[in-house]
N, C-alpha and C positions, 0 to 999 in steps of 0.2 A: 098458651098463656105466656107469661113473662112480661118484662118491661118493654114498652115501645118508646122510641125516641120522639123528641119534640119536633124535629125537622127530618123528613125522610131523605134517603139518598137513593134516588131512582137510577142514577148513573154514577159517574166517576168523581164524586167529591163536590167541592173542595173539602177533603177529609179534616184538615186542621180546624177549619171554621165550624164544621159539624161537631168535632170533638169538644171545642170550647163551649158551644151552645149547650151541648148535652151535659158537659161537666158542671156548668153554672146552674142548669136546671136541677141536677142532683145535689149540688152544694146547698141550694136553698132548702133541701129536704134531708139533709144529712143525718138528722136525729131519728128518722123513720126507719122501720124495717123495710127491706126490699119490697116485700109484697104490699106495703102500704104507700109506696111512692106513687104519686098521681102526677102524670105528665099530661097537661091540658093546655088549651089555648092561653089561659090566664098565666100559667107558669112560664110559658114560652114568651109571651108579650112582655112580661116583667124583665126577663133576661135580655130580650132584644132592646128594650128601652134602656137598661143599664149599660149595655155595650155601646149604644149610640151616644149616651150621655158621657161616657168615658172618652169617646172620640172628639167631643167638642174641643176646638182649639183654645177657646177662652170663654169665660163666663158671659152669657148674653148671646153668643153665637147661635145660629139656628140649627136645629136638627133637620137634616134633609133626608126625606124618604124618596127612594127611587124605585121605579117599576117600569116594565115595558110599556111604551105608548100604545102598542097593539097587543093587548092582554095575552101573555104567555108566549110571545114571540121573542126568543132570546138569541136570534141569529146575530152574527157580527155586524150586520148592516141595519139592524132594527133600531128604531128610535127609542128614546127613554123619556119618561115623565119624571120631573123632579119637583117635589113640593117642599117648601121651607116652613118650619114651624119655630117661631121665636119663643113661644110659650111652652115650657116643659109639660104643663098639664094638657095643653091642646095636642102636643106631640104624642104623649102617652095615650090619649083618647084615640088618636088616629092609628097608632100602632095596634091598639086593641081592636079597632074596627077592621084592620087588615090582618088580624091574627091568623085566620084560616088560610089566607093567601100565602103567608110565610110557610105554612105546612104543605103546600102544593109543590109539585116539581117546579124548580126555579126559585122557590122561596129563599133559599140560601144565597142565591145570586142577588136577589133584592137586598138582602142584609149586607152583603159585601159591598155592593154599589152604594148603599146608604151610608155605610161606615166611611167609605173613601170620600164621598161627597160632603159628608158631615165634617170630617177632619180637614178636607181641602187637599187637592191633588199635590200642591207644592209641599205641604207638610208631610204627606205620605212618602213622597220621593226623597225626603231628607234622610 
């Protein structure tokens, strides 16, 4: 039994990102008893949307969702697919659609890449 995290860690991190995601999932349910905490796709997608919304460089900028072009191939030479969503409602719907993908191995990488592309590489480097 016990609590299960929102995004698994099948290998070596990135631990900081996993800690933030799990902390935010727990924060949303801080008034519950530990045994009553429910970590599901809905709680995860709500947190992912919130993270990416915070990454927006300015109002009206698109949320960019990134994933491997060749599903599950995270090698350094693999291509990526980037989808822009100017509507926050449409972005949330797409994040919900991809919810289970964020829970698979590599899902945390999709989140990190999405955050960097949403914020913009130049702003991340500052």
